[in-house]
N, CA, C and O atoms as a GROMACS GRO file, in nm:
protein
  332
    1UNK      N    1  11.610 -12.346  -2.919
    1UNK     CA    2  11.661 -12.230  -2.847
    1UNK      C    3  11.779 -12.271  -2.760
    1UNK      O    4  11.797 -12.388  -2.727
    2UNK      N    5  11.858 -12.176  -2.725
    2UNK     CA    6  11.971 -12.198  -2.635
    2UNK      C    7  11.920 -12.201  -2.491
    2UNK      O    8  11.802 -12.181  -2.465
    3UNK      N    9  12.011 -12.226  -2.399
    3UNK     CA   10  11.976 -12.226  -2.257
    3UNK      C   11  11.914 -12.092  -2.220
    3UNK      O   12  11.960 -11.987  -2.264
    4UNK      N   13  11.810 -12.097  -2.141
    4UNK     CA   14  11.735 -11.978  -2.105
    4UNK      C   15  11.783 -11.921  -1.972
    4UNK      O   16  11.810 -11.996  -1.878
    5UNK      N   17  11.794 -11.790  -1.964
    5UNK     CA   18  11.828 -11.722  -1.840
    5UNK      C   19  11.698 -11.680  -1.773
    5UNK      O   20  11.621 -11.604  -1.831
    6UNK      N   21  11.673 -11.728  -1.652
    6UNK     CA   22  11.546 -11.696  -1.587
    6UNK      C   23  11.543 -11.554  -1.530
    6UNK      O   24  11.647 -11.495  -1.503
    7UNK      N   25  11.424 -11.503  -1.512
    7UNK     CA   26  11.402 -11.379  -1.439
    7UNK      C   27  11.372 -11.416  -1.295
    7UNK      O   28  11.281 -11.495  -1.270
    8UNK      N   29  11.445 -11.361  -1.201
    8UNK     CA   30  11.426 -11.392  -1.059
    8UNK      C   31  11.309 -11.314  -1.004
    8UNK      O   32  11.303 -11.192  -1.018
    9UNK      N   33  11.217 -11.384  -0.942
    9UNK     CA   34  11.107 -11.319  -0.871
    9UNK      C   35  11.146 -11.303  -0.725
    9UNK      O   36  11.131 -11.195  -0.667
   10UNK      N   37  11.195 -11.412  -0.665
   10UNK     CA   38  11.239 -11.408  -0.525
   10UNK      C   39  11.340 -11.518  -0.500
   10UNK      O   40  11.329 -11.626  -0.557
   11UNK      N   41  11.438 -11.492  -0.417
   11UNK     CA   42  11.531 -11.593  -0.368
   11UNK      C   43  11.545 -11.572  -0.218
   11UNK      O   44  11.567 -11.459  -0.173
   12UNK      N   45  11.534 -11.679  -0.143
   12UNK     CA   46  11.546 -11.673   0.002
   12UNK      C   47  11.648 -11.776   0.046
   12UNK      O   48  11.639 -11.893   0.007
   13UNK      N   49  11.745 -11.734   0.126
   13UNK     CA   50  11.846 -11.826   0.180
   13UNK      C   51  11.839 -11.827   0.331
   13UNK      O   52  11.912 -11.752   0.396
   14UNK      N   53  11.752 -11.910   0.390
   14UNK     CA   54  11.744 -11.914   0.536
   14UNK      C   55  11.869 -11.978   0.596
   14UNK      O   56  11.950 -12.038   0.524
   15UNK      N   57  11.885 -11.964   0.724
   15UNK     CA   58  12.004 -12.014   0.793
   15UNK      C   59  12.015 -12.166   0.791
   15UNK      O   60  12.119 -12.220   0.828
   16UNK      N   61  11.911 -12.237   0.749
   16UNK     CA   62  11.914 -12.383   0.747
   16UNK      C   63  12.007 -12.438   0.639
   16UNK      O   64  12.037 -12.558   0.640
   17UNK      N   65  12.054 -12.353   0.547
   17UNK     CA   66  12.143 -12.399   0.442
   17UNK      C   67  12.075 -12.429   0.311
   17UNK      O   68  12.140 -12.438   0.207
   18UNK      N   69  11.942 -12.446   0.313
   18UNK     CA   70  11.870 -12.465   0.187
   18UNK      C   71  11.812 -12.331   0.143
   18UNK      O   72  11.785 -12.244   0.225
   19UNK      N   73  11.794 -12.317   0.014
   19UNK     CA   74  11.738 -12.193  -0.036
   19UNK      C   75  11.613 -12.221  -0.118
   19UNK      O   76  11.588 -12.334  -0.159
   20UNK      N   77  11.537 -12.117  -0.142
   20UNK     CA   78  11.412 -12.123  -0.215
   20UNK      C   79  11.417 -12.015  -0.321
   20UNK      O   80  11.462 -11.904  -0.294
   21UNK      N   81  11.372 -12.046  -0.441
   21UNK     CA   82  11.368 -11.947  -0.546
   21UNK      C   83  11.246 -11.964  -0.633
   21UNK      O   84  11.198 -12.075  -0.654
   22UNK      N   85  11.195 -11.853  -0.683
   22UNK     CA   86  11.085 -11.853  -0.779
   22UNK      C   87  11.131 -11.770  -0.898
   22UNK      O   88  11.177 -11.658  -0.882
   23UNK      N   89  11.116 -11.827  -1.018
   23UNK     CA   90  11.170 -11.767  -1.139
   23UNK      C   91  11.070 -11.780  -1.252
   23UNK      O   92  10.980 -11.864  -1.248
   24UNK      N   93  11.085 -11.696  -1.355
   24UNK     CA   94  11.010 -11.713  -1.479
   24UNK      C   95  11.109 -11.721  -1.594
   24UNK      O   96  11.221 -11.670  -1.586
   25UNK      N   97  11.065 -11.786  -1.701
   25UNK     CA   98  11.145 -11.796  -1.823
   25UNK      C   99  11.049 -11.824  -1.938
   25UNK      O  100  10.937 -11.871  -1.917
   26UNK      N  101  11.093 -11.796  -2.059
   26UNK     CA  102  11.016 -11.829  -2.179
   26UNK      C  103  11.090 -11.943  -2.247
   26UNK      O  104  11.207 -11.930  -2.283
   27UNK      N  105  11.019 -12.056  -2.265
   27UNK     CA  106  11.084 -12.177  -2.314
   27UNK      C  107  11.000 -12.247  -2.420
   27UNK      O  108  10.882 -12.217  -2.440
   28UNK      N  109  11.065 -12.340  -2.488
   28UNK     CA  110  11.000 -12.436  -2.575
   28UNK      C  111  11.040 -12.574  -2.524
   28UNK      O  112  11.124 -12.586  -2.435
   29UNK      N  113  10.980 -12.678  -2.580
   29UNK     CA  114  11.012 -12.815  -2.540
   29UNK      C  115  11.163 -12.840  -2.552
   29UNK      O  116  11.225 -12.804  -2.652
   30UNK      N  117  11.220 -12.903  -2.450
   30UNK     CA  118  11.361 -12.941  -2.440
   30UNK      C  119  11.456 -12.826  -2.414
   30UNK      O  120  11.578 -12.844  -2.419
   31UNK      N  121  11.405 -12.707  -2.386
   31UNK     CA  122  11.491 -12.597  -2.344
   31UNK      C  123  11.538 -12.619  -2.201
   31UNK      O  124  11.469 -12.683  -2.121
   32UNK      N  125  11.654 -12.565  -2.170
   32UNK     CA  126  11.706 -12.574  -2.035
   32UNK      C  127  11.708 -12.436  -1.971
   32UNK      O  128  11.724 -12.334  -2.038
   33UNK      N  129  11.692 -12.435  -1.839
   33UNK     CA  130  11.699 -12.313  -1.760
   33UNK      C  131  11.799 -12.341  -1.648
   33UNK      O  132  11.779 -12.433  -1.569
   34UNK      N  133  11.904 -12.262  -1.642
   34UNK     CA  134  12.007 -12.280  -1.539
   34UNK      C  135  11.979 -12.183  -1.425
   34UNK      O  136  11.972 -12.062  -1.445
   35UNK      N  137  11.964 -12.238  -1.305
   35UNK     CA  138  11.944 -12.157  -1.184
   35UNK      C  139  12.080 -12.144  -1.118
   35UNK      O  140  12.119 -12.226  -1.035
   36UNK      N  141  12.153 -12.040  -1.156
   36UNK     CA  142  12.294 -12.029  -1.123
   36UNK      C  143  12.324 -12.014  -0.974
   36UNK      O  144  12.436 -12.043  -0.932
   37UNK      N  145  12.229 -11.969  -0.894
   37UNK     CA  146  12.254 -11.956  -0.751
   37UNK      C  147  12.242 -12.088  -0.676
   37UNK      O  148  12.277 -12.095  -0.558
   38UNK      N  149  12.194 -12.191  -0.741
   38UNK     CA  150  12.183 -12.323  -0.680
   38UNK      C  151  12.304 -12.408  -0.717
   38UNK      O  152  12.358 -12.398  -0.826
   39UNK      N  153  12.345 -12.493  -0.623
   39UNK     CA  154  12.442 -12.598  -0.651
   39UNK      C  155  12.368 -12.725  -0.686
   39UNK      O  156  12.407 -12.798  -0.776
   40UNK      N  157  12.258 -12.752  -0.613
   40UNK     CA  158  12.180 -12.874  -0.631
   40UNK      C  159  12.033 -12.843  -0.604
   40UNK      O  160  11.997 -12.802  -0.493
   41UNK      N  161  11.948 -12.863  -0.703
   41UNK     CA  162  11.805 -12.845  -0.686
   41UNK      C  163  11.749 -12.974  -0.629
   41UNK      O  164  11.761 -13.080  -0.691
   42UNK      N  165  11.687 -12.967  -0.512
   42UNK     CA  166  11.634 -13.086  -0.445
   42UNK      C  167  11.487 -13.108  -0.478
   42UNK      O  168  11.440 -13.222  -0.475
   43UNK      N  169  11.415 -13.001  -0.508
   43UNK     CA  170  11.272 -13.009  -0.533
   43UNK      C  171  11.234 -12.896  -0.627
   43UNK      O  172  11.278 -12.782  -0.607
   44UNK      N  173  11.154 -12.923  -0.728
   44UNK     CA  174  11.112 -12.816  -0.818
   44UNK      C  175  10.974 -12.845  -0.876
   44UNK      O  176  10.932 -12.960  -0.889
   45UNK      N  177  10.906 -12.737  -0.911
   45UNK     CA  178  10.779 -12.743  -0.982
   45UNK      C  179  10.787 -12.644  -1.096
   45UNK      O  180  10.836 -12.532  -1.080
   46UNK      N  181  10.740 -12.685  -1.213
   46UNK     CA  182  10.739 -12.599  -1.330
   46UNK      C  183  10.594 -12.583  -1.375
   46UNK      O  184  10.526 -12.681  -1.404
   47UNK      N  185  10.548 -12.460  -1.380
   47UNK     CA  186  10.410 -12.430  -1.416
   47UNK      C  187  10.408 -12.358  -1.551
   47UNK      O  188  10.479 -12.260  -1.570
   48UNK      N  189  10.327 -12.407  -1.643
   48UNK     CA  190  10.304 -12.339  -1.770
   48UNK      C  191  10.205 -12.227  -1.741
   48UNK      O  192  10.089 -12.253  -1.709
   49UNK      N  193  10.248 -12.103  -1.751
   49UNK     CA  194  10.162 -11.990  -1.716
   49UNK      C  195  10.051 -11.965  -1.818
   49UNK      O  196   9.958 -11.891  -1.789
   50UNK      N  197  10.061 -12.025  -1.935
   50UNK     CA  198   9.953 -12.013  -2.034
   50UNK      C  199   9.832 -12.097  -1.996
   50UNK      O  200   9.718 -12.060  -2.025
   51UNK      N  201   9.857 -12.212  -1.933
   51UNK     CA  202   9.748 -12.303  -1.895
   51UNK      C  203   9.732 -12.317  -1.744
   51UNK      O  204   9.634 -12.372  -1.697
   52UNK      N  205   9.830 -12.265  -1.669
   52UNK     CA  206   9.832 -12.280  -1.522
   52UNK      C  207   9.834 -12.426  -1.478
   52UNK      O  208   9.777 -12.462  -1.375
   53UNK      N  209   9.899 -12.509  -1.557
   53UNK     CA  210   9.911 -12.652  -1.528
   53UNK      C  211  10.060 -12.684  -1.517
   53UNK      O  212  10.143 -12.624  -1.586
   54UNK      N  213  10.093 -12.779  -1.429
   54UNK     CA  214  10.233 -12.818  -1.413
   54UNK      C  215  10.286 -12.878  -1.544
   54UNK      O  216  10.220 -12.963  -1.604
   55UNK      N  217  10.402 -12.834  -1.585
   55UNK     CA  218  10.468 -12.888  -1.704
   55UNK      C  219  10.572 -12.991  -1.660
   55UNK      O  220  10.632 -12.977  -1.554
   56UNK      N  221  10.592 -13.093  -1.741
   56UNK     CA  222  10.693 -13.193  -1.705
   56UNK      C  223  10.833 -13.138  -1.731
   56UNK      O  224  10.858 -13.066  -1.828
   57UNK      N  225  10.923 -13.175  -1.641
   57UNK     CA  226  11.060 -13.127  -1.649
   57UNK      C  227  11.150 -13.223  -1.574
   57UNK      O  228  11.105 -13.297  -1.486
   58UNK      N  229  11.278 -13.222  -1.608
   58UNK     CA  230  11.377 -13.298  -1.535
   58UNK      C  231  11.477 -13.200  -1.475
   58UNK      O  232  11.493 -13.088  -1.523
   59UNK      N  233  11.544 -13.246  -1.370
   59UNK     CA  234  11.642 -13.162  -1.302
   59UNK      C  235  11.773 -13.239  -1.289
   59UNK      O  236  11.774 -13.356  -1.251
   60UNK      N  237  11.883 -13.171  -1.321
   60UNK     CA  238  12.016 -13.226  -1.299
   60UNK      C  239  12.100 -13.114  -1.240
   60UNK      O  240  12.120 -13.011  -1.304
   61UNK      N  241  12.148 -13.133  -1.121
   61UNK     CA  242  12.221 -13.033  -1.041
   61UNK      C  243  12.141 -12.903  -1.036
   61UNK      O  244  12.042 -12.896  -0.964
   62UNK      N  245  12.181 -12.800  -1.110
   62UNK     CA  246  12.109 -12.672  -1.105
   62UNK      C  247  12.043 -12.637  -1.238
   62UNK      O  248  12.015 -12.520  -1.265
   63UNK      N  249  12.019 -12.737  -1.322
   63UNK     CA  250  11.961 -12.715  -1.454
   63UNK      C  251  11.824 -12.784  -1.463
   63UNK      O  252  11.811 -12.902  -1.433
   64UNK      N  253  11.724 -12.706  -1.504
   64UNK     CA  254  11.589 -12.758  -1.526
   64UNK      C  255  11.570 -12.771  -1.677
   64UNK      O  256  11.586 -12.674  -1.750
   65UNK      N  257  11.535 -12.892  -1.724
   65UNK     CA  258  11.506 -12.913  -1.865
   65UNK      C  259  11.356 -12.938  -1.879
   65UNK      O  260  11.302 -13.032  -1.821
   66UNK      N  261  11.290 -12.854  -1.957
   66UNK     CA  262  11.146 -12.865  -1.977
   66UNK      C  263  11.122 -12.972  -2.083
   66UNK      O  264  11.161 -12.955  -2.198
   67UNK      N  265  11.057 -13.082  -2.044
   67UNK     CA  266  11.036 -13.195  -2.135
   67UNK      C  267  10.892 -13.206  -2.184
   67UNK      O  268  10.860 -13.296  -2.261
   68UNK      N  269  10.807 -13.117  -2.141
   68UNK     CA  270  10.667 -13.118  -2.183
   68UNK      C  271  10.658 -13.107  -2.334
   68UNK      O  272  10.719 -13.018  -2.394
   69UNK      N  273  10.584 -13.197  -2.397
   69UNK     CA  274  10.571 -13.197  -2.543
   69UNK      C  275  10.490 -13.077  -2.590
   69UNK      O  276  10.403 -13.026  -2.518
   70UNK      N  277  10.518 -13.034  -2.710
   70UNK     CA  278  10.440 -12.933  -2.784
   70UNK      C  279  10.439 -12.795  -2.720
   70UNK      O  280  10.340 -12.723  -2.731
   71UNK      N  281  10.548 -12.756  -2.655
   71UNK     CA  282  10.557 -12.620  -2.603
   71UNK      C  283  10.640 -12.537  -2.699
   71UNK      O  284  10.748 -12.578  -2.742
   72UNK      N  285  10.590 -12.421  -2.733
   72UNK     CA  286  10.664 -12.329  -2.819
   72UNK      C  287  10.654 -12.190  -2.760
   72UNK      O  288  10.546 -12.130  -2.757
   73UNK      N  289  10.765 -12.138  -2.715
   73UNK     CA  290  10.779 -12.005  -2.654
   73UNK      C  291  10.666 -11.972  -2.556
   73UNK      O  292  10.589 -11.878  -2.577
   74UNK      N  293  10.658 -12.051  -2.451
   74UNK     CA  294  10.560 -12.027  -2.346
   74UNK      C  295  10.631 -11.979  -2.220
   74UNK      O  296  10.746 -12.016  -2.194
   75UNK      N  297  10.563 -11.897  -2.144
   75UNK     CA  298  10.618 -11.848  -2.018
   75UNK      C  299  10.591 -11.952  -1.910
   75UNK      O  300  10.480 -12.002  -1.896
   76UNK      N  301  10.697 -11.983  -1.833
   76UNK     CA  302  10.684 -12.079  -1.724
   76UNK      C  303  10.723 -12.011  -1.593
   76UNK      O  304  10.794 -11.910  -1.591
   77UNK      N  305  10.676 -12.070  -1.485
   77UNK     CA  306  10.716 -12.031  -1.350
   77UNK      C  307  10.786 -12.152  -1.290
   77UNK      O  308  10.734 -12.263  -1.295
   78UNK      N  309  10.903 -12.130  -1.233
   78UNK     CA  310  10.978 -12.239  -1.169
   78UNK      C  311  10.987 -12.208  -1.020
   78UNK      O  312  11.034 -12.102  -0.980
   79UNK      N  313  10.943 -12.302  -0.939
   79UNK     CA  314  10.962 -12.298  -0.794
   79UNK      C  315  11.071 -12.399  -0.765
   79UNK      O  316  11.056 -12.516  -0.799
   80UNK      N  317  11.179 -12.358  -0.704
   80UNK     CA  318  11.290 -12.449  -0.677
   80UNK      C  319  11.336 -12.437  -0.533
   80UNK      O  320  11.335 -12.329  -0.474
   81UNK      N  321  11.375 -12.552  -0.478
   81UNK     CA  322  11.427 -12.558  -0.342
   81UNK      C  323  11.552 -12.644  -0.346
   81UNK      O  324  11.552 -12.749  -0.409
   82UNK      N  325  11.657 -12.600  -0.280
   82UNK     CA  326  11.780 -12.678  -0.280
   82UNK      C  327  11.893 -12.607  -0.209
   82UNK      O  328  11.871 -12.524  -0.121
   83UNK      N  329  12.013 -12.640  -0.249
   83UNK     CA  330  12.131 -12.582  -0.188
   83UNK      C  331  12.211 -12.503  -0.289
   83UNK      O  332  12.314 -12.446  -0.255
   0.00000   0.00000   0.00000
């Protein structure tokens, strides 16, 4: 699949300069999700909503790549914190 566009659940930008976002997307293994409102993701958690277990993923700047093996079109929840 191509890069996935997430559905925004909530985004909060407090005055401290860091922001918080919660998003959903449907992905397969090695799909990327770009969080366009972020410049740099400092902390993230990716949850497989089918199993309610954290899925493995890597982060580079504002892109989350789901690296969990054997995922095929599953809905995920991404919690991200950054700038």
